[in-house]
N, C-alpha and C positions, 0 to 999 in steps of 0.2 A: 574667250573666243569673241572676235569682233563680228557683229552682225550687220549685214548690208541689207537695208530694206528697199524694196522697189515701190515707187509711187503707184505703179499700175497693178499691184498685187490684188487688191480687192476686185478690180474690174475683171482681171483675168480669171480669178477663182470663181467669181460669180458667173462667168460666161461658160465654164467648162463642166458643169454638172451634167450627168447623163452621158449616153453614148452617142457620138456623132463624129463628123469630121472636123468639128470646131474645138477651139480651146487648147488647153495644155495637155501634152502627152509626154510620156517617158520615151526614151530611145528604144527600149526593148521591154517585152512582156514575156516572162518565163515562169509558167506557161499559161497562155490563154486557153479558153475552152475548146478552141479549134485545133490547137497544136500539142496539147497535153498528151504525153505517152500514157499507155494503159496503167492504171493504178493511182494516177494523180487526180485527186478529187477536189482540191482547193486551187482556184485559178487566180491569175493575175489580170486585173482589169483596169480600164480607164477610170472607173468609179473609185477604185481603191487608191489610185494615184491621187485623184482629187481630194479624197478623204485625208490623205497624208498632208497635202498642201494646206487644206483648210485648218487642220490641227495646228500646223506650224504657224500659220498666220494669226491664230488665236492664242499663241503662246502655250499650246498644249503638248509640247514635246518634253519628255522627262529624261534628263541625263542620269542614267543608272547603269553602271557596268554589269551589275548582277542580273539585269533583265534585258539589256540590249544584246544583239548578236555579237559573238566574238569571232573576229576574222582569223581563220586558220591558214588560208592560202590566198594570195601570196603571203609569205612569212616575213617577219621583221628583217629589214635590210635588203629585201629583194628589189631588183630593178625591173620596172614595168617596160616592156617593149612597146613602142609606139606602133609597130607594124604587125605584131603577132599578139592576139589577145591572150591574157593569162586565164587559167582556170581559177575561178573564185570558189572558195568553200568556207563556210562559217558554221559555227555552233549556235543553235537557237537556245540561248540560255534560259534555264528554269527560273521562274519568279522566286525571289527571296526577299524577305522583309529587311529593309535597311533604310537609313535616312537618305532622302533624295532631295534634289533641287530642280527647280523649273528652269529650263533654258528655252530660248527662242531661236529658231532657225529661219533664215530667209528662205522663200521659195526658191527652187532651182533657177538660177539666172541663165538665160540662154546667151551664148556668144553672139555678137552682131550678125554673123553669117546665118544664125538659126532663127532670127526674128521672123522672117517670112513664114517659116514652118509653124512657129508657136502662135502667131497672130493671124495667119491666113485662114480662110474658110475652106481652103482646098487641102487635100492630103489623102493618105491611104487609110481606109477605114479599118478598125480592129474588130475582131469578133465581139458581138454583144453577149457576154456571159451573164449568168444569173448573179444576183448579189452574193458577194463573198461571204462565206462562214468559215472561220479558221484564221490562221496567221498568214499575213502577207509581209514582205520586207521591201524596203526602199533602199537600194544601193546607189550611192552617188560618188563619183569621182569629181572632186572640186579643186579649184585653184583660186586663191584670193577671193573667196566668196562666190565664185561663178561655177556653176555646175557644167562640167565638160561632157559627162556621161551619166545617164540615169537609167535604172532598170527597176521595174516592179517585179518581184519574185514570189513564187509560191513554193519554191524548193530552196534547199540550202547549199546547192552547188550547181554551177553552170559555167559555160565559156561564152563570152560575148560573140556576137557575129563579127567576123573579121573586118568586113567593110565598114560597119558602124563604129567599131573600136578604133580603126585607123583614122577615120575621119575626126573622131573626137580628140585624139592626141596628136594629130598631125602638126608638125613644126614645134613640138614641145620637148624634144630631146634635150637633156641636161637640166630640165626644170623639175620642180617638186610639185606633187599633187597629194591630196588627202583622200582616203577612202573611208566613208562612213556608212554604216548599215543601221537602219532603224527597224524595229519590229512593232507591229500592231496586230491586235486580235479583233477580228470582225465577226458580226452576226447579221446575216442578210444585208451586207453592204455597209453597215454602220460600225465604226470603231467602238468597241466596248472596253478595251484595255490598251493603254499606250497612246501614242507611240513612245518607245524607249530607244534612246540613242546613246552611243558611247560618250563618256565624258571627254576623252582625249583620243579622237580617231587617229590612226596611224598615218604617217606620211611616207611617200615613196618617191624615189628618183625615177625620171622617165629616160629610157634609153632609146636607141634607134629601132 
């Protein structure tokens, strides 16, 4: 897997600790502590997103299909609609001892049109949740090393917001994208196990 490093990685990661309108954010948080339905007790937060990025920048992501989430839906060979978001569902794989290798992922690279949102000090604030304890998942739809859509998840199935999804894949009909899901276990906001990523994340064609 070819890795594209950003010269500004360290500066961005260093600027985005804590909860604020500053720094790097995922496109969606499912669910944060203000929007979680009854029964959901592990939340998706800005801090957990930053923790994933910091681990990637330090070469701390492990490629291990036995521990990485297994994508169930969309299934192999499915076409992703650029206008209608799919329902994502995946299995949080149980840990299993096996030889593993270390891989490095670039931090999600924004498209040029997204640079103001990533680097600006203005934006919409997300709810400040307590430090995460439990599993969080980072789902990324990428193309050529650039993240088109990112979501931090505390659940194993969800449907992206239609407007956010459409904006992410706008103009990409007929192209190929890759979907990768990482899993990390947190204790009071710190990663204690992982992240684990699939060795060969599946690719999908984009439709209208």
